[in-house]
C-alpha positions in Angstrom: 80.3 -4.7 -63.5 78.3 -1.8 -64.9 77.5 1.5 -63.2 73.9 0.2 -62.8 75.2 -2.8 -60.9 77.3 -0.4 -58.6 74.4 1.8 -58.1 72.0 -1.0 -57.2 74.6 -2.5 -54.8 74.8 0.9 -53.0 71.0 1.2 -53.0 70.7 -2.2 -51.4 73.3 -1.3 -48.8 71.5 1.9 -47.9 68.2 0.0 -47.6 69.8 -2.7 -45.4 71.4 0.1 -43.4 67.9 1.6 -42.7 66.7 -1.9 -41.6 69.6 -2.7 -39.3 70.6 0.8 -38.1 69.6 0.5 -34.5 71.6 -2.8 -34.1 74.7 -1.4 -35.6 74.4 2.0 -33.8 74.1 0.1 -30.5 77.2 -2.2 -31.2 79.4 0.6 -32.6 77.9 3.1 -30.0 77.0 5.6 -32.8 74.7 8.6 -32.6 73.3 9.1 -36.1 72.2 12.6 -35.2 76.0 13.4 -35.4 77.2 13.7 -38.9 80.5 11.9 -38.4 78.7 9.0 -36.7 76.1 8.7 -39.5 79.0 8.8 -42.0 80.8 5.9 -40.2 77.5 4.0 -40.3 77.3 4.6 -44.0 80.8 3.4 -44.8 80.2 0.3 -42.5 77.3 -0.8 -44.6 78.8 0.1 -47.9 81.9 -2.1 -47.3 79.9 -4.9 -45.7 77.1 -5.3 -48.2 78.6 -4.6 -51.6 79.3 -7.7 -53.6 82.9 -8.9 -53.9 83.2 -8.2 -57.6 82.1 -4.5 -57.1 84.1 -3.9 -53.8 87.2 -2.2 -55.6 85.0 0.2 -57.4 83.0 0.9 -54.2 86.2 1.5 -52.1 87.3 4.0 -54.7 84.0 5.8 -54.6 84.1 5.8 -50.7 87.5 7.3 -50.8 86.3 9.9 -53.2 83.4 10.8 -50.9 85.6 10.7 -47.8 88.1 13.1 -49.3 85.2 15.5 -50.4 83.8 15.2 -46.8 87.2 16.1 -45.3 87.6 19.0 -47.7 84.2 20.4 -46.8 85.0 20.0 -43.1 88.2 21.9 -43.6 86.4 24.7 -45.4 83.8 24.9 -42.6 86.6 25.2 -40.1 88.4 27.9 -42.1 85.2 29.9 -42.5 84.5 29.6 -38.6 88.0 30.9 -37.8 87.6 33.9 -40.1 
Protein backbone atom coordinates (compact mmCIF):
# COMPACT_ATOMS: atom_id res chain seq x y z
CA UNK A 1 0.00 0.00 0.00
CA UNK A 2 1.19 3.47 -0.86
CA UNK A 3 0.73 6.69 1.07
CA UNK A 4 -1.89 7.70 -1.51
CA UNK A 5 -3.84 4.49 -0.74
CA UNK A 6 -3.74 5.34 2.94
CA UNK A 7 -4.84 8.94 2.37
CA UNK A 8 -7.69 7.79 0.11
CA UNK A 9 -8.85 5.28 2.74
CA UNK A 10 -8.82 7.95 5.45
CA UNK A 11 -10.66 10.40 3.17
CA UNK A 12 -13.30 7.74 2.42
CA UNK A 13 -13.67 7.05 6.14
CA UNK A 14 -14.16 10.76 6.87
CA UNK A 15 -16.77 11.08 4.10
CA UNK A 16 -18.59 8.00 5.37
CA UNK A 17 -18.39 9.49 8.86
CA UNK A 18 -20.15 12.63 7.66
CA UNK A 19 -22.89 10.54 6.05
CA UNK A 20 -23.53 8.27 9.04
CA UNK A 21 -22.64 10.61 11.91
CA UNK A 22 -26.12 10.93 13.42
CA UNK A 23 -26.66 7.18 13.56
CA UNK A 24 -23.30 6.55 15.22
CA UNK A 25 -23.74 9.43 17.67
CA UNK A 26 -27.10 8.06 18.72
CA UNK A 27 -25.78 4.51 19.16
CA UNK A 28 -22.69 5.57 21.11
CA UNK A 29 -24.42 8.53 22.79
CA UNK A 30 -21.80 10.97 21.52
CA UNK A 31 -22.03 14.74 21.43
CA UNK A 32 -19.85 15.89 18.52
CA UNK A 33 -19.72 19.43 19.91
CA UNK A 34 -17.42 17.99 22.59
CA UNK A 35 -13.88 17.46 21.25
CA UNK A 36 -13.42 14.12 23.04
CA UNK A 37 -16.64 12.70 21.61
CA UNK A 38 -15.83 13.94 18.11
CA UNK A 39 -12.43 12.29 18.44
CA UNK A 40 -14.00 8.96 19.48
CA UNK A 41 -16.26 9.16 16.42
CA UNK A 42 -13.25 9.76 14.16
CA UNK A 43 -11.36 6.75 15.57
CA UNK A 44 -14.45 4.55 15.31
CA UNK A 45 -14.79 5.33 11.62
CA UNK A 46 -11.12 5.15 10.85
CA UNK A 47 -10.87 1.63 12.24
CA UNK A 48 -14.17 0.43 10.79
CA UNK A 49 -13.71 1.71 7.25
CA UNK A 50 -10.02 1.36 6.43
CA UNK A 51 -9.31 -1.69 4.23
CA UNK A 52 -7.68 -4.67 5.95
CA UNK A 53 -4.36 -4.35 4.11
CA UNK A 54 -4.03 -0.76 5.37
CA UNK A 55 -5.18 -1.29 8.95
CA UNK A 56 -1.76 -1.73 10.54
CA UNK A 57 -0.54 1.56 9.07
CA UNK A 58 -3.83 3.21 10.06
CA UNK A 59 -3.57 2.00 13.66
CA UNK A 60 -0.02 3.34 13.91
CA UNK A 61 -1.20 6.70 12.55
CA UNK A 62 -4.16 6.77 14.95
CA UNK A 63 -1.84 5.98 17.89
CA UNK A 64 0.42 8.83 16.78
CA UNK A 65 -2.54 11.23 16.63
CA UNK A 66 -3.89 10.02 19.99
CA UNK A 67 -0.56 10.56 21.73
CA UNK A 68 -0.29 14.01 20.17
CA UNK A 69 -3.86 14.76 21.33
CA UNK A 70 -3.05 13.58 24.87
CA UNK A 71 0.14 15.68 24.93
CA UNK A 72 -1.81 18.79 23.86
CA UNK A 73 -4.43 18.09 26.54
CA UNK A 74 -1.72 17.81 29.19
CA UNK A 75 -0.18 21.11 28.04
CA UNK A 76 -3.58 22.84 28.23
CA UNK A 77 -4.13 21.48 31.72
CA UNK A 78 -0.68 22.65 32.81
CA UNK A 79 -1.29 26.14 31.39
CA UNK A 80 -4.68 26.34 33.11
CA UNK A 81 -3.09 25.49 36.45
CA UNK A 82 -0.40 28.20 36.10
